[in-house]
C-alpha positions in Angstrom: 225.9 57.0 95.6 226.6 58.3 99.1 230.0 58.9 100.7 231.3 58.9 104.2 234.8 60.2 104.9 236.7 58.6 107.8 240.1 59.2 109.3 242.1 56.6 111.1 245.3 56.3 113.1 247.7 53.5 112.3 249.7 52.9 115.5 252.6 50.5 115.2 255.0 49.7 118.0 257.5 46.8 118.0 256.0 45.4 114.8 252.6 45.2 116.3 249.6 47.3 115.2 246.9 48.6 117.6 243.4 47.5 116.6 240.0 47.7 118.3 236.4 46.6 118.1 233.8 49.1 119.1 230.1 49.7 118.8 228.2 47.1 116.9 231.1 46.2 114.6 232.4 42.6 114.9 235.7 43.2 113.2 239.0 44.7 114.1 239.6 48.2 113.0 242.2 50.9 113.2 241.4 53.6 115.8 239.4 56.2 114.0 236.0 57.1 112.5 233.9 59.4 110.4 234.5 63.1 110.0 232.1 65.2 112.0 231.0 68.8 111.7 233.2 69.8 114.7 236.3 68.6 112.8 236.0 71.6 110.3 236.9 74.2 112.8 240.3 74.3 111.0 239.4 73.3 107.5 243.0 72.7 106.3 243.6 70.2 109.1 240.2 68.6 109.5 241.3 65.0 108.6 244.1 65.2 111.1 241.7 66.7 113.7 239.4 63.8 113.1 242.2 61.4 113.6 243.3 63.0 116.9 239.8 63.4 118.2 238.8 59.8 117.5 242.0 58.4 119.1 241.4 60.4 122.2 237.7 59.4 122.4 238.3 55.7 121.7 241.7 55.0 123.4 242.3 57.9 125.7 245.6 59.2 124.5 247.0 61.7 122.1 249.0 61.0 118.9 251.6 62.6 116.8 250.8 62.2 113.2 253.9 61.1 111.2 252.6 60.7 107.6 249.7 59.6 105.5 249.4 56.0 104.5 247.3 54.4 101.8 244.0 56.1 101.2 241.2 53.7 100.3 237.5 53.5 99.4 235.4 50.5 100.6 231.7 49.6 100.5 229.9 50.4 103.8 229.2 47.2 105.7 225.5 47.9 106.3 224.4 50.9 104.2 223.5 50.1 100.6 224.9 52.4 97.9 227.4 54.0 100.3 231.2 54.1 100.0 233.5 54.9 102.8 236.6 57.0 101.9 239.3 56.1 104.4 242.3 58.3 105.1 245.0 56.6 107.2 247.7 58.4 109.2 250.8 56.6 110.6 250.8 57.9 114.2 252.9 57.8 117.3 251.2 57.1 120.6 251.6 59.7 123.2 250.3 58.4 126.5 248.8 55.3 128.1 245.9 53.3 126.7 242.6 54.1 128.5 239.8 52.8 126.3 236.5 54.6 126.0 233.2 53.1 127.0 232.3 51.9 123.5 235.5 49.9 123.0 234.6 46.2 123.4 238.1 44.9 122.8 241.5 46.2 121.8 244.8 44.4 121.2 248.2 44.7 119.6 248.6 42.3 116.6 251.8 41.2 114.9 251.9 43.1 111.6 252.9 39.9 109.8 250.1 37.8 111.4 246.8 39.8 111.4 243.6 38.2 112.6 241.1 36.9 110.0 238.3 39.1 111.2 239.8 42.5 110.2 238.1 45.3 108.4 238.9 45.2 104.6 241.3 48.1 104.8 243.6 46.7 107.5 245.7 44.3 105.3 246.3 46.7 102.4 247.3 49.6 104.7 249.7 47.4 106.8 251.2 46.2 103.5 251.6 49.8 102.4 253.3 50.6 105.7 255.7 47.6 105.3 256.5 48.5 101.6 257.2 52.1 102.4 259.2 51.2 105.5 261.5 49.0 103.4 261.9 51.8 100.8 262.7 54.3 103.6 265.1 51.9 105.3 267.1 51.6 102.0 267.6 55.4 101.7 
């Protein structure tokens, strides 16, 4: 079994989540991607570094990481015998959207009405956000 570790930013504003399609993928994803060697310059913060780097590369702005959301493991879409470990960070957008060259589409989607062609982690992570938001609002 092979593993890929990926880190993604979950950016929600006004009950809408920012998703994009990039590269060869034909499904909506959170902004983010795999951990690369350069992310280990500060080993303690490498997943956060990956998240920040990928947001800057893909969407052209910085983020403030607020907290971790649901971690997941899913089968890789094209590589057999490979699992992708996904670490999600609820993040605040700092700046204007200026998508990178490999971003084919991006859009804000209502968190209660996500498109059908989302990556398998989108629904469960948004549900986790909504559940924990309700719990936090009650406190």
